[in-house]
C-alpha angles and dihedrals in degrees: 000000000000121000119228091256091054092047092050092047092050091047090051091050091050092048091050091048092053101035119128089225091059092050089048091054091049092050091047092054091050091046089052093057095037098087090057092050093047091049087062093044099262141097143192123229127197107233106171143343114216112172108294092348116094114190117207136170123218113213139187117009090355091071094069098026116124089217096055092106090053089049091052091047090052092050091047092051091050091048091051090049095048097041095042092225139081115273130171120224109215119195113222116203124218133010120333138161114267122239 
């Protein structure tokens, strides 16, 4: 059985995970890197936010780029910096509906 403190903490974490402000920060980070990706013929799309997992899809030239993992690591580091918490960027292959 959960104590009231645990329930409040979990509710706060859920609210943070789903907050519009958090999504806005995530979108802003992706938008910040987007011009560099597009200059090289690629892009990054936000697919889904699920707790500390942020699903994205690389498109265009980024799909076959040997540096795509470095790109994802850079985006993840910037997200951690801006959000002030650990998040995991998860690449999603193929076509998917955007958030």
